[in-house]
C-alpha positions in Angstrom: 3.5 13.9 62.8 6.9 13.7 60.7 7.4 15.2 57.3 9.4 13.4 54.7 12.0 15.9 53.2 13.2 13.6 50.1 11.6 12.5 47.4 11.7 8.7 46.6 14.8 7.7 45.0 16.8 11.0 45.6 19.4 11.4 48.1 19.7 14.3 50.4 23.4 14.6 50.0 24.3 16.6 46.8 25.9 14.4 44.0 29.5 14.7 43.5 29.9 12.3 40.8 29.1 14.8 38.2 32.2 16.6 39.1 34.1 13.3 39.3 32.9 12.3 35.9 33.4 15.7 34.1 37.1 15.5 35.5 37.7 12.1 34.5 36.0 12.9 31.0 38.4 16.1 30.8 41.4 13.9 31.5 40.4 11.2 28.9 39.9 14.0 26.3 43.4 15.5 27.1 44.8 12.1 26.8 43.5 11.2 23.5 44.3 15.0 22.1 48.0 14.3 23.3 48.3 11.0 21.7 46.6 12.3 18.4 49.1 15.5 18.3 52.0 12.9 19.1 51.2 10.8 16.1 50.9 14.0 13.9 54.5 15.0 14.9 55.6 11.4 14.4 54.1 11.6 10.9 55.3 14.7 9.6 58.8 13.9 11.0 58.8 10.9 8.7 58.1 13.2 5.5 61.1 14.3 3.7 62.1 18.1 3.4 60.4 18.5 0.0 56.9 17.5 1.3 57.4 19.6 4.2 58.2 22.6 2.0 55.0 21.7 -0.2 52.8 22.0 2.7 54.4 25.1 3.8 56.7 24.4 7.1 60.1 23.4 7.6 61.3 20.7 10.1 62.0 23.0 12.8 58.3 24.1 12.7 56.6 20.8 13.0 55.7 21.0 16.8 54.8 24.6 16.5 52.3 23.7 13.5 50.7 20.7 15.4 50.5 22.6 18.7 48.8 25.4 17.0 51.4 27.9 17.7 51.4 29.3 13.9 53.6 32.2 13.1 52.3 34.8 11.2 54.1 33.9 7.7 52.8 30.4 8.2 49.0 31.2 8.3 48.9 33.2 4.8 50.1 29.9 3.2 47.2 27.6 5.0 
């Protein structure tokens, strides 16, 4: 007599699709994050120096502010 080692509808192979989909989801998230940050840099670059000064950054600090590399003196204004 033979025994059946799998239940109906389940494969004996481990599913590698969950790893694929989590990697794909991570890549899609990284892409959208990158596009959003690029848009923020573009928007801030379009502001004049007075508007940038009002929010507490200079033109040379735009990318640092968008990408989260705040300097200690910046955080006290935010």
